[in-house]
MARROVEX-490789 format. One record per atom (N, C-alpha, C, O): residue number from 1; x, y, z; residue in three letters. Coordinates in pm, whole numbers, m for minus. Each point is the difference from the previous one (the first is absolute). Layout:
seq: NUM&px: X&py: Y&pz: Z&type: ALA
...
END
This chain:
seq: 1&px: m12075&py: 6078&pz: 3476&type: MET
seq: 1&px: 25&py: m37&pz: 31&type: MET
seq: 1&px: 1&py: m48&pz: 185&type: MET
seq: 1&px: m21&py: 79&pz: 92&type: MET
seq: 2&px: 43&py: m185&pz: m80&type: ASN
seq: 2&px: m80&py: m23&pz: 172&type: ASN
seq: 2&px: 103&py: 35&pz: 86&type: ASN
seq: 2&px: 121&py: 12&pz: m19&type: ASN
seq: 3&px: m176&py: 0&pz: 98&type: ALA
seq: 3&px: 191&py: 26&pz: 136&type: ALA
seq: 3&px: m41&py: m132&pz: 88&type: ALA
seq: 3&px: m102&py: m64&pz: m24&type: ALA
seq: 4&px: 175&py: 39&pz: 107&type: GLU
seq: 4&px: m17&py: m127&pz: 76&type: GLU
seq: 4&px: 32&py: 136&pz: 97&type: GLU
seq: 4&px: 69&py: 101&pz: m16&type: GLU
seq: 5&px: m191&py: m172&pz: 171&type: ILE
seq: 5&px: 21&py: 82&pz: 120&type: ILE
seq: 5&px: 61&py: m99&pz: 98&type: ILE
seq: 5&px: m53&py: m109&pz: m20&type: ILE
seq: 6&px: 160&py: 103&pz: 136&type: TYR
seq: 6&px: 21&py: m36&pz: 43&type: TYR
seq: 6&px: 2&py: 16&pz: 155&type: TYR
seq: 6&px: m23&py: 107&pz: 57&type: TYR
seq: 7&px: 54&py: m226&pz: 5&type: GLU
seq: 7&px: m71&py: 37&pz: 167&type: GLU
seq: 7&px: 149&py: 171&pz: 103&type: GLU
seq: 7&px: 1&py: 106&pz: 63&type: GLU
seq: 8&px: 117&py: m247&pz: m149&type: ASN
seq: 8&px: 119&py: 116&pz: 44&type: ASN
seq: 8&px: 48&py: m44&pz: m98&type: ASN
seq: 8&px: m52&py: m71&pz: m86&type: ASN
seq: 9&px: 249&py: 148&pz: 101&type: VAL
seq: 9&px: 63&py: 70&pz: m145&type: VAL
seq: 9&px: 73&py: m168&pz: m6&type: VAL
seq: 9&px: 25&py: m37&pz: m114&type: VAL
seq: 10&px: 7&py: m58&pz: 223&type: TRP
seq: 10&px: 70&py: m130&pz: m61&type: TRP
seq: 10&px: m106&py: m77&pz: 19&type: TRP
seq: 10&px: 15&py: m105&pz: 61&type: TRP
seq: 11&px: m128&py: 138&pz: m104&type: ASP
seq: 11&px: m87&py: m201&pz: m64&type: ASP
seq: 11&px: 0&py: 94&pz: m146&type: ASP
seq: 11&px: m32&py: m67&pz: m98&type: ASP
seq: 12&px: 73&py: 247&pz: 63&type: ALA
seq: 12&px: 41&py: 35&pz: m143&type: ALA
seq: 12&px: 110&py: m30&pz: m84&type: ALA
seq: 12&px: 17&py: m46&pz: m113&type: ALA
seq: 13&px: 71&py: 101&pz: 234&type: LEU
seq: 13&px: 186&py: m86&pz: m38&type: LEU
seq: 13&px: 60&py: m179&pz: m30&type: LEU
seq: 13&px: 92&py: m72&pz: m38&type: LEU
seq: 14&px: m235&py: 82&pz: 94&type: ALA
seq: 14&px: 41&py: m202&pz: m1&type: ALA
seq: 14&px: 0&py: m55&pz: m101&type: ALA
seq: 14&px: m81&py: 21&pz: m90&type: ALA
seq: 15&px: 169&py: m101&pz: 89&type: ASP
seq: 15&px: m17&py: m181&pz: m153&type: ASP
seq: 15&px: m173&py: m84&pz: 116&type: ASP
seq: 15&px: m115&py: 14&pz: m42&type: ASP
seq: 16&px: 135&py: m59&pz: 120&type: THR
seq: 16&px: m68&py: m56&pz: 116&type: THR
seq: 16&px: m13&py: 46&pz: 53&type: THR
seq: 16&px: 65&py: 100&pz: 31&type: THR
seq: 17&px: m256&py: m184&pz: 64&type: GLU
seq: 17&px: 34&py: 56&pz: 164&type: GLU
seq: 17&px: 47&py: 5&pz: 48&type: GLU
seq: 17&px: 24&py: 104&pz: 60&type: GLU
seq: 18&px: 59&py: m256&pz: m36&type: LYS
seq: 18&px: 100&py: m17&pz: 59&type: LYS
seq: 18&px: 161&py: 66&pz: 5&type: LYS
seq: 18&px: 71&py: m25&pz: 98&type: LYS
seq: 19&px: m41&py: 77&pz: m165&type: GLU
seq: 19&px: 42&py: 149&pz: 28&type: GLU
seq: 19&px: m11&py: 111&pz: 25&type: GLU
seq: 19&px: 93&py: 73&pz: 34&type: GLU
seq: 20&px: m242&py: m31&pz: m52&type: ALA
seq: 20&px: m114&py: 136&pz: 12&type: ALA
seq: 20&px: 50&py: 7&pz: 127&type: ALA
seq: 20&px: 70&py: 89&pz: 49&type: ALA
seq: 21&px: m141&py: m257&pz: 33&type: ALA
seq: 21&px: 30&py: m19&pz: 135&type: ALA
seq: 21&px: 98&py: 63&pz: 138&type: ALA
seq: 21&px: m14&py: 69&pz: 101&type: ALA
seq: 22&px: 121&py: m145&pz: m177&type: ASN
seq: 22&px: 178&py: 1&pz: 55&type: ASN
seq: 22&px: m31&py: 124&pz: m2&type: ASN
seq: 22&px: m65&py: 48&pz: 93&type: ASN
seq: 23&px: 117&py: 52&pz: m230&type: ARG
seq: 23&px: m71&py: 146&pz: m53&type: ARG
seq: 23&px: 55&py: 121&pz: 164&type: ARG
seq: 23&px: 88&py: 69&pz: 51&type: ARG
seq: 24&px: m302&py: m156&pz: m33&type: LYS
seq: 24&px: m57&py: 91&pz: 89&type: LYS
seq: 24&px: 22&py: m11&pz: 197&type: LYS
seq: 24&px: m9&py: 78&pz: 95&type: LYS
seq: 25&px: 46&py: m238&pz: m115&type: ALA
seq: 25&px: 116&py: m8&pz: 118&type: ALA
seq: 25&px: 113&py: 42&pz: 92&type: ALA
seq: 25&px: 19&py: 41&pz: 115&type: ALA
seq: 26&px: 42&py: m71&pz: m222&type: ARG
seq: 26&px: 121&py: 79&pz: m29&type: ARG
seq: 26&px: 1&py: 205&pz: 17&type: ARG
seq: 26&px: 53&py: 69&pz: 87&type: ARG
seq: 27&px: m130&py: m30&pz: m204&type: SER
seq: 27&px: 5&py: 150&pz: 10&type: SER
seq: 27&px: m55&py: 16&pz: 184&type: SER
seq: 27&px: 78&py: 54&pz: 77&type: SER
seq: 28&px: m239&py: m117&pz: m16&type: ALA
seq: 28&px: 18&py: 0&pz: 119&type: ALA
seq: 28&px: 112&py: m31&pz: 86&type: ALA
seq: 28&px: m21&py: 61&pz: 105&type: ALA
seq: 29&px: 99&py: m107&pz: m100&type: LEU
seq: 29&px: 97&py: 16&pz: 134&type: LEU
seq: 29&px: 58&py: 44&pz: m37&type: LEU
seq: 29&px: 85&py: 2&pz: 89&type: LEU
seq: 30&px: m42&py: 59&pz: m178&type: LEU
seq: 30&px: 114&py: 137&pz: m46&type: LEU
seq: 30&px: m131&py: 92&pz: 62&type: LEU
seq: 30&px: m62&py: m38&pz: 100&type: LEU
seq: 31&px: 52&py: 77&pz: m123&type: TYR
seq: 31&px: m88&py: 138&pz: 33&type: TYR
seq: 31&px: 10&py: 1&pz: 163&type: TYR
seq: 31&px: 48&py: 95&pz: 61&type: TYR
seq: 32&px: m98&py: m214&pz: 2&type: GLU
seq: 32&px: 20&py: 4&pz: 106&type: GLU
seq: 32&px: 112&py: m10&pz: 54&type: GLU
seq: 32&px: 10&py: 59&pz: 108&type: GLU
seq: 33&px: 82&py: m115&pz: m146&type: ILE
seq: 33&px: 146&py: 2&pz: 33&type: ILE
seq: 33&px: 32&py: 170&pz: 31&type: ILE
seq: 33&px: 44&py: 57&pz: 99&type: ILE
seq: 34&px: m99&py: 5&pz: m261&type: ARG
seq: 34&px: 50&py: 120&pz: 39&type: ARG
seq: 34&px: 14&py: 95&pz: 42&type: ARG
seq: 34&px: 103&py: 60&pz: 31&type: ARG
seq: 35&px: m305&py: m11&pz: m21&type: ARG
seq: 35&px: m57&py: m14&pz: 171&type: ARG
seq: 35&px: 84&py: 35&pz: 127&type: ARG
seq: 35&px: 20&py: 110&pz: 51&type: ARG
seq: 36&px: 31&py: m258&pz: m8&type: ALA
seq: 36&px: 44&py: m59&pz: 113&type: ALA
seq: 36&px: 147&py: 78&pz: 20&type: ALA
seq: 36&px: 54&py: 37&pz: 104&type: ALA
seq: 37&px: m25&py: m31&pz: m196&type: VAL
seq: 37&px: 268&py: 41&pz: 2&type: VAL
seq: 37&px: m96&py: 203&pz: m46&type: VAL
seq: 37&px: 71&py: 93&pz: 38&type: VAL
seq: 38&px: m165&py: m64&pz: m85&type: GLN
seq: 38&px: m17&py: 138&pz: 28&type: GLN
seq: 38&px: m52&py: 70&pz: 148&type: GLN
seq: 38&px: 38&py: 94&pz: 70&type: GLN
seq: 39&px: m164&py: m210&pz: m65&type: ARG
seq: 39&px: 21&py: 2&pz: 231&type: ARG
seq: 39&px: 91&py: 56&pz: m56&type: ARG
seq: 39&px: m9&py: 104&pz: m65&type: ARG
seq: 40&px: 177&py: m218&pz: 103&type: TRP
seq: 40&px: 116&py: m25&pz: 136&type: TRP
seq: 40&px: 14&py: 158&pz: m32&type: TRP
seq: 40&px: 87&py: 43&pz: 76&type: TRP
seq: 41&px: m148&py: 88&pz: m178&type: GLY
seq: 41&px: 105&py: 58&pz: 22&type: GLY
seq: 41&px: 217&py: 34&pz: m3&type: GLY
seq: 41&px: 64&py: 104&pz: 19&type: GLY
seq: 42&px: m22&py: m236&pz: m48&type: ILE
seq: 42&px: 145&py: m1&pz: 20&type: ILE
seq: 42&px: 34&py: 13&pz: m80&type: ILE
seq: 42&px: m89&py: 5&pz: m85&type: ILE
seq: 43&px: 243&py: 13&pz: 25&type: PRO
seq: 43&px: 49&py: 18&pz: m152&type: PRO
seq: 43&px: 14&py: m153&pz: m52&type: PRO
seq: 43&px: m47&py: m89&pz: 71&type: PRO
seq: 44&px: 107&py: 57&pz: m187&type: GLN
seq: 44&px: m46&py: m106&pz: m115&type: GLN
seq: 44&px: 98&py: m88&pz: 75&type: GLN
seq: 44&px: m73&py: m89&pz: 44&type: GLN
seq: 45&px: 190&py: 65&pz: m8&type: GLU
seq: 45&px: 125&py: 18&pz: 13&type: GLU
seq: 45&px: m93&py: m97&pz: 128&type: GLU
seq: 45&px: m17&py: m121&pz: m8&type: GLU
seq: 46&px: m24&py: 191&pz: 98&type: GLU
seq: 46&px: m28&py: m115&pz: 134&type: GLU
seq: 46&px: m112&py: m94&pz: m50&type: GLU
seq: 46&px: 8&py: m120&pz: 26&type: GLU
seq: 47&px: m123&py: 175&pz: m101&type: ALA
seq: 47&px: m100&py: m106&pz: m88&type: ALA
seq: 47&px: m1&py: m83&pz: m43&type: ALA
seq: 47&px: m51&py: m112&pz: 10&type: ALA
seq: 48&px: 130&py: 179&pz: m83&type: ALA
seq: 48&px: 129&py: m101&pz: m39&type: ALA
seq: 48&px: 25&py: m198&pz: 50&type: ALA
seq: 48&px: m26&py: m99&pz: m68&type: ALA
seq: 49&px: 105&py: 114&pz: 256&type: LYS
seq: 49&px: 17&py: m61&pz: m2&type: LYS
seq: 49&px: m111&py: m47&pz: 89&type: LYS
seq: 49&px: m22&py: m120&pz: 17&type: LYS
seq: 50&px: m28&py: 187&pz: 22&type: ARG
seq: 50&px: m165&py: m77&pz: 72&type: ARG
seq: 50&px: m2&py: m84&pz: m37&type: ARG
seq: 50&px: 19&py: m110&pz: 52&type: ARG
seq: 51&px: m48&py: 147&pz: m184&type: LEU
seq: 51&px: m55&py: m111&pz: m182&type: LEU
seq: 51&px: 43&py: m117&pz: m27&type: LEU
seq: 51&px: m34&py: m102&pz: m60&type: LEU
seq: 52&px: 181&py: 176&pz: 165&type: GLY
seq: 52&px: 94&py: m146&pz: m85&type: GLY
seq: 52&px: 25&py: 3&pz: m140&type: GLY
seq: 52&px: 49&py: m102&pz: m48&type: GLY
seq: 53&px: m73&py: 197&pz: m26&type: LEU
seq: 53&px: 15&py: m19&pz: m129&type: LEU
seq: 53&px: 117&py: 110&pz: 9&type: LEU
seq: 53&px: 19&py: 55&pz: 109&type: LEU
seq: 54&px: 81&py: m11&pz: m248&type: THR
seq: 54&px: 99&py: 86&pz: m30&type: THR
seq: 54&px: m13&py: 151&pz: m1&type: THR
seq: 54&px: m13&py: 13&pz: 122&type: THR
seq: 55&px: 6&py: 132&pz: m176&type: ARG
seq: 55&px: m40&py: 87&pz: m38&type: ARG
seq: 55&px: m86&py: m4&pz: m128&type: ARG
seq: 55&px: m121&py: 11&pz: m21&type: ARG
seq: 56&px: 214&py: m28&pz: m45&type: PRO
seq: 56&px: m78&py: m33&pz: m144&type: PRO
seq: 56&px: m131&py: m57&pz: m53&type: PRO
seq: 56&px: m49&py: 2&pz: m113&type: PRO
seq: 57&px: 6&py: m53&pz: 232&type: ARG
seq: 57&px: m71&py: m154&pz: m78&type: ARG
seq: 57&px: m150&py: 53&pz: 182&type: ARG
seq: 57&px: m114&py: m35&pz: 31&type: ARG
seq: 58&px: 274&py: 175&pz: 57&type: THR
seq: 58&px: m165&py: 76&pz: 22&type: THR
seq: 58&px: m28&py: 69&pz: m55&type: THR
seq: 58&px: m118&py: 31&pz: 14&type: THR
seq: 59&px: 227&py: 74&pz: m152&type: THR
seq: 59&px: m98&py: 144&pz: 12&type: THR
seq: 59&px: m106&py: m52&pz: m142&type: THR
seq: 59&px: m76&py: 86&pz: m44&type: THR
seq: 60&px: 75&py: m265&pz: m41&type: ASP
seq: 60&px: m86&py: m65&pz: m25&type: ASP
seq: 60&px: m162&py: m45&pz: 14&type: ASP
seq: 60&px: m111&py: m8&pz: m53&type: ASP
seq: 61&px: 198&py: m13&pz: 173&type: LEU
seq: 61&px: m156&py: m32&pz: 100&type: LEU
seq: 61&px: m37&py: 194&pz: m4&type: LEU
seq: 61&px: m95&py: 55&pz: m56&type: LEU
seq: 62&px: 139&py: m29&pz: 88&type: LEU
seq: 62&px: m144&py: 128&pz: 50&type: LEU
seq: 62&px: 31&py: 117&pz: m81&type: LEU
seq: 62&px: m20&py: 118&pz: 28&type: LEU
seq: 63&px: 103&py: m200&pz: m201&type: ARG
seq: 63&px: m13&py: 76&pz: m120&type: ARG
seq: 63&px: m168&py: m54&pz: m101&type: ARG
seq: 63&px: m48&py: 65&pz: m93&type: ARG
seq: 64&px: 4&py: m170&pz: 138&type: GLY
seq: 64&px: m93&py: m107&pz: m27&type: GLY
seq: 64&px: 14&py: m61&pz: m55&type: GLY
seq: 64&px: m94&py: m60&pz: m51&type: GLY
seq: 65&px: 276&py: 22&pz: 8&type: LYS
seq: 65&px: m46&py: m112&pz: m113&type: LYS
seq: 65&px: 10&py: m134&pz: 50&type: LYS
seq: 65&px: 89&py: m70&pz: 50&type: LYS
seq: 66&px: m253&py: 52&pz: m90&type: LEU
seq: 66&px: 6&py: m104&pz: m42&type: LEU
seq: 66&px: m17&py: m127&pz: m34&type: LEU
seq: 66&px: m73&py: m93&pz: 34&type: LEU
seq: 67&px: 159&py: 113&pz: m112&type: ALA
seq: 67&px: 47&py: m87&pz: m130&type: ALA
seq: 67&px: 71&py: m136&pz: 67&type: ALA
seq: 67&px: 13&py: m122&pz: m10&type: ALA
seq: 68&px: 31&py: 270&pz: 103&type: LYS
seq: 68&px: 213&py: m112&pz: 29&type: LYS
seq: 68&px: m52&py: m72&pz: 143&type: LYS
seq: 68&px: 96&py: m56&pz: 53&type: LYS
seq: 69&px: m232&py: 42&pz: 34&type: PHE
seq: 69&px: 13&py: m108&pz: 86&type: PHE
seq: 69&px: m113&py: m83&pz: m78&type: PHE
seq: 69&px: m64&py: 23&pz: m103&type: PHE
seq: 70&px: 66&py: m141&pz: 203&type: SER
seq: 70&px: m74&py: m75&pz: m72&type: SER
seq: 70&px: m119&py: m33&pz: 171&type: SER
seq: 70&px: 2&py: 96&pz: 76&type: SER
seq: 71&px: m73&py: m193&pz: m39&type: LEU
seq: 71&px: m80&py: 4&pz: 103&type: LEU
seq: 71&px: 42&py: m72&pz: 64&type: LEU
seq: 71&px: m41&py: 15&pz: 115&type: LEU
seq: 72&px: 129&py: m120&pz: m129&type: ASP
seq: 72&px: 149&py: m4&pz: 173&type: ASP
seq: 72&px: 1&py: 141&pz: 48&type: ASP
seq: 72&px: m61&py: 64&pz: 86&type: ASP
seq: 73&px: 173&py: m35&pz: m194&type: ALA
seq: 73&px: 81&py: 141&pz: 107&type: ALA
seq: 73&px: m113&py: 25&pz: 36&type: ALA
seq: 73&px: m60&py: m92&pz: 55&type: ALA
seq: 74&px: 6&py: 190&pz: m68&type: LEU
seq: 74&px: m118&py: 27&pz: 15&type: LEU
seq: 74&px: m58&py: 32&pz: 157&type: LEU
seq: 74&px: m15&py: 85&pz: 88&type: LEU
seq: 75&px: m2&py: m212&pz: m124&type: VAL
seq: 75&px: m88&py: m72&pz: 133&type: VAL
seq: 75&px: 113&py: 4&pz: 156&type: VAL
seq: 75&px: m11&py: 37&pz: 117&type: VAL
seq: 76&px: 154&py: m122&pz: m235&type: ASN
seq: 76&px: 106&py: 50&pz: 107&type: ASN
seq: 76&px: 7&py: 138&pz: 136&type: ASN
seq: 76&px: m10&py: 27&pz: 119&type: ASN
seq: 77&px: 46&py: 47&pz: m319&type: ILE
seq: 77&px: 10&py: 156&pz: 92&type: ILE
seq: 77&px: m63&py: 71&pz: 83&type: ILE
seq: 77&px: 42&py: 88&pz: 75&type: ILE
seq: 78&px: m224&py: m161&pz: m105&type: ALA
seq: 78&px: m76&py: 57&pz: 91&type: ALA
seq: 78&px: m15&py: m26&pz: 201&type: ALA
seq: 78&px: m20&py: 81&pz: 91&type: ALA
seq: 79&px: 46&py: m252&pz: m92&type: ALA
seq: 79&px: 16&py: m73&pz: 114&type: ALA
seq: 79&px: 104&py: 113&pz: 32&type: ALA
seq: 79&px: m51&py: 60&pz: 95&type: ALA
seq: 80&px: 150&py: m11&pz: m119&type: SER
seq: 80&px: 162&py: 60&pz: 40&type: SER
seq: 80&px: m64&py: 165&pz: 58&type: SER
seq: 80&px: 36&py: 85&pz: 82&type: SER
seq: 81&px: m120&py: m98&pz: m155&type: ALA
seq: 81&px: m112&py: 204&pz: 13&type: ALA
seq: 81&px: 18&py: m59&pz: 141&type: ALA
seq: 81&px: 88&py: m2&pz: 86&type: ALA
seq: 82&px: m180&py: m33&pz: m97&type: THR
seq: 82&px: m107&py: m35&pz: 100&type: THR
seq: 82&px: 47&py: m101&pz: 80&type: THR
seq: 82&px: m86&py: m75&pz: 47&type: THR
seq: 83&px: 160&py: 62&pz: m30&type: ARG
seq: 83&px: 26&py: m82&pz: 110&type: ARG
seq: 83&px: 135&py: 149&pz: 171&type: ARG
seq: 83&px: 86&py: 88&pz: m7&type: ARG
seq: 84&px: m160&py: m157&pz: 109&type: PRO
seq: 84&px: 105&py: 123&pz: 110&type: PRO
seq: 84&px: 123&py: 39&pz: m13&type: PRO
seq: 84&px: 109&py: m50&pz: m25&type: PRO
seq: 85&px: m153&py: 151&pz: 50&type: ARG
seq: 85&px: 162&py: 62&pz: m13&type: ARG
seq: 85&px: 54&py: m39&pz: 152&type: ARG
seq: 85&px: m84&py: 20&pz: 88&type: ARG
seq: 86&px: 202&py: m70&pz: m47&type: SER
seq: 86&px: 71&py: m62&pz: 82&type: SER
seq: 86&px: 18&py: 143&pz: 55&type: SER
seq: 86&px: m17&py: 103&pz: m66&type: SER
seq: 87&px: 60&py: m111&pz: 225&type: ALA
seq: 87&px: m9&py: 94&pz: 78&type: ALA
seq: 87&px: 219&py: 50&pz: m43&type: ALA
seq: 87&px: 67&py: m94&pz: 42&type: ALA
seq: 88&px: m28&py: 142&pz: m70&type: ALA
seq: 88&px: 151&py: m13&pz: 9&type: ALA
seq: 88&px: 35&py: 164&pz: 121&type: ALA
seq: 88&px: 115&py: 28&pz: 34&type: ALA
END
């Protein structure tokens, strides 16, 4: 039995190079968004409002449920996560 060696897990799991690239991009964005939200140190309900998401959707995001988020959705969420907060 010959074992294949992959550069990363997404190369091993994806059927095509395009699919692997999409998963790599999504996982990198998801990771950075999660880190930003954790640095905020705020309740999940407030984080959801800041990100423009529902609480259940925010829960999925913070639990790293990659399959529930498209690349477009993560780009939009990342934009919300990095947008400066307005003074209230």
